[in-house]
C-alpha positions in Angstrom: 0.1 0.0 0.0 3.0 2.4 0.9 4.7 1.4 -2.2 1.6 2.3 -4.5 1.1 5.6 -2.7 4.9 6.5 -3.1 4.9 5.6 -6.6 2.7 8.6 -7.6 5.5 11.0 -6.5 8.5 9.6 -7.7 10.2 12.4 -9.8 13.0 11.7 -12.7 16.2 10.0 -11.6 19.1 12.7 -11.2 22.2 11.8 -13.4 25.0 10.3 -11.4 27.5 12.9 -12.2 25.4 15.7 -10.4 25.0 13.4 -7.4 28.8 13.1 -7.2 29.5 16.7 -7.4 26.9 17.5 -4.9 28.7 15.1 -2.6 32.1 16.6 -3.5 30.7 20.1 -2.7 29.5 18.8 0.7 32.9 17.0 1.5 34.8 20.4 0.6 32.5 22.0 3.2 33.2 19.5 5.9 36.9 19.8 5.5 36.6 23.6 5.6 34.4 23.4 8.7 37.1 20.9 10.2 40.3 22.4 8.7 39.7 25.9 8.6 39.6 26.5 12.7 42.6 24.3 13.0 44.5 26.6 10.6 43.6 29.7 12.2 44.4 28.5 15.3 47.9 27.7 14.3 48.3 30.9 12.8 47.3 32.6 16.2 49.8 30.6 18.0 52.0 32.4 20.2 49.4 35.3 20.5 46.7 33.8 22.6 47.1 31.3 25.5 47.0 27.5 24.7 43.7 27.2 26.8 42.0 29.4 24.2 43.7 27.8 21.2 41.7 24.8 22.2 38.6 26.2 21.3 39.7 26.1 17.6 39.8 22.3 17.8 36.2 22.3 18.0 36.2 22.3 14.1 37.1 18.8 14.4 33.7 17.6 15.8 31.9 20.1 13.6 33.1 18.8 10.5 32.2 15.3 11.3 28.7 16.5 12.6 28.2 18.0 9.0 29.4 15.1 7.5 26.8 12.8 9.3 23.8 15.4 9.5 24.3 17.6 6.4 20.9 16.7 5.0 19.3 17.9 8.3 20.8 21.4 7.5 18.5 24.4 6.8 15.3 22.9 5.2 16.3 19.3 5.0 18.6 19.4 2.2 22.3 19.9 2.3 24.3 22.9 1.1 26.1 20.7 -1.3 23.0 19.6 -2.8 21.4 23.0 -2.9 24.4 24.5 -4.8 23.9 21.8 -7.4 20.3 22.7 -7.8 18.9 19.6 -6.1 16.3 19.2 -3.5 15.2 16.2 -1.0 11.7 15.4 -1.2 9.3 13.0 0.7 7.3 10.5 -1.4 4.1 10.6 0.5 3.2 14.0 -0.9 6.1 15.2 -2.8 7.0 17.9 -0.8 10.5 19.2 0.5 11.7 17.1 3.4 12.2 18.5 7.2 15.5 18.4 9.0 13.6 16.0 11.4 13.1 13.6 8.7 16.4 13.3 7.3 18.7 13.6 10.2 19.6 9.8 10.0 20.0 9.9 6.3 23.6 9.7 6.1 24.5 7.7 9.2 25.9 4.7 6.8 28.6 7.1 5.5 31.4 6.8 8.2 31.2 2.9 7.7 33.4 2.2 4.7 31.8 -1.1 3.8 28.5 0.2 4.3 29.1 3.4 2.6 30.4 1.4 -0.7 27.2 -0.8 -0.5 25.1 2.4 -0.3 26.7 3.9 -3.4 26.5 1.0 -5.5 22.9 0.7 -4.6 22.1 4.1 -5.4 23.9 3.9 -9.1 21.8 1.0 -9.8 18.6 2.0 -8.1 16.0 3.1 -11.4 15.2 6.0 -8.8 18.7 6.9 -7.5 17.6 6.1 -3.8 20.3 5.2 -1.2 19.3 2.5 1.6 18.3 5.1 3.7 16.0 6.8 1.1 14.1 3.6 1.0 13.6 3.4 4.6 13.1 7.1 5.1 10.7 7.2 1.7 12.7 10.1 0.3 14.4 10.9 -3.0 16.9 13.4 -4.5 15.4 15.2 -7.5 16.1 18.3 -9.3 14.9 21.6 -7.7 13.2 22.6 -11.1 11.3 19.4 -11.0 10.4 19.9 -7.5 8.9 23.3 -8.3 7.1 22.3 -11.3 5.3 19.7 -9.3 4.2 22.4 -6.8 3.8 25.6 -8.8 0.3 24.4 -9.6 -0.9 24.5 -5.9 0.5 27.8 -5.2 -1.7 30.9 -5.4 -1.4 32.8 -8.5 -0.7 36.0 -6.6 1.9 34.8 -4.4 5.5 35.0 -5.1 8.2 33.3 -3.1 10.8 35.8 -1.7 14.1 36.5 -3.7 16.7 35.1 -2.0 20.4 36.9 -1.8 23.1 34.8 -4.3 24.8 32.1 -2.8 28.2 34.1 -2.6 26.6 36.7 -0.4 25.1 34.2 1.8 28.2 32.5 2.8 30.3 35.8 2.8 27.6 37.2 5.4 27.5 33.8 7.4 31.6 33.9 7.8 31.4 37.6 8.7 28.9 36.8 11.4 31.0 33.4 12.6 34.0 35.8 12.9 32.6 38.4 14.9 30.4 35.9 17.0 33.9 34.1 17.8 35.8 37.3 18.4 32.8 38.2 21.0 32.7 34.9 22.8 36.6 34.7 23.1 36.5 38.3 24.5 33.5 37.3 26.9 35.8 33.9 27.8 38.8 36.5 28.6 36.9 38.0 31.3 35.7 35.1 33.1 39.0 33.0 32.9 41.5 33.4 35.7 44.4 35.6 34.8 46.9 33.0 35.6 45.2 30.9 32.7 45.5 33.6 30.0 49.0 34.8 31.0 50.5 31.6 31.9 48.5 28.9 30.8 48.1 27.5 34.3 44.6 26.6 33.9 42.2 25.3 36.8 39.6 23.0 36.4 37.1 25.5 36.7 39.0 27.3 33.9 39.1 24.1 31.8 35.1 23.7 32.3 34.3 27.2 31.3 36.4 27.1 27.8 34.7 23.8 27.2 31.2 25.4 27.8 32.4 28.4 25.8 33.5 26.4 22.8 30.3 24.5 22.7 28.1 27.6 22.8 30.1 29.3 20.2 29.7 26.0 18.3 25.9 25.9 18.6 25.6 29.7 17.8 27.7 29.1 14.4 25.6 26.3 13.4 22.5 28.7 13.7 23.9 31.3 12.0 24.9 29.3 9.2 21.4 27.8 9.2 19.7 31.2 9.5 22.1 32.9 6.9 21.4 30.3 4.5 17.7 30.7 4.9 18.1 34.4 4.1 17.1 35.8 7.6 20.3 37.5 8.7 20.5 41.5 8.4 22.9 41.7 5.3 21.6 38.8 3.4 17.8 38.8 4.0 15.6 37.2 1.7 13.4 40.3 -0.1 9.6 39.9 -1.1 9.4 40.8 -4.5 7.1 43.8 -5.5 3.4 43.0 -6.3 2.1 43.9 -9.5 1.3 47.5 -10.3 -2.4 48.7 -9.9 -3.3 51.6 -12.1 -5.4 54.4 -10.6 -9.1 53.6 -10.6 -8.3 49.7 -10.3 -10.2 48.0 -8.0 -13.1 50.3 -7.7 
């Protein structure tokens, strides 16, 4: 019964090279999240105490976390797929997935053997589904196909807000992340003891504070990334298109 219901909402299969390119983009993003803070921390060695520099090591779990839960970022579709114009839809109604629906979609990726089996399955599946796609009843589709499937149900007078360019959103996200790191680091310096900052002689209390501050900044950076990509941050907000011009005397 579920299979027959899902079949009505399958979209054309995305060609394999585009799926691979999307995964490569996601991989590059994960590497940037993982390696970027480490490189910054290395460049600041000698100017900041080691206790503060340890905060930059949080890029490691952040990068791994993005690899695992990349499809739960934003509106249920990873940044790599969005960059390639792909979307993840749910098959029961053909609508875009929510983050809560696909948080476990990439859980097989860290296991090499299962990841290889998953990739081969995706290559031979007639709908391009992975194993978890079948479990979650989802499918990766072209964004244009998904838009054409939903445009008929949209009122003629409503227009989606115009999102800023991807480059602008990424730039604004990076600026906010850097500013938030400076603010959080300054706050940490006010709380951590002077001996920890000057001589790197940190107590258990200092280490706990630094760990809590680091986790707080990581959560803040993730929130900035999500809201920035959705066009909610000042400087890169989605703008509502102007309504149709109404000539004087019309509507009376």
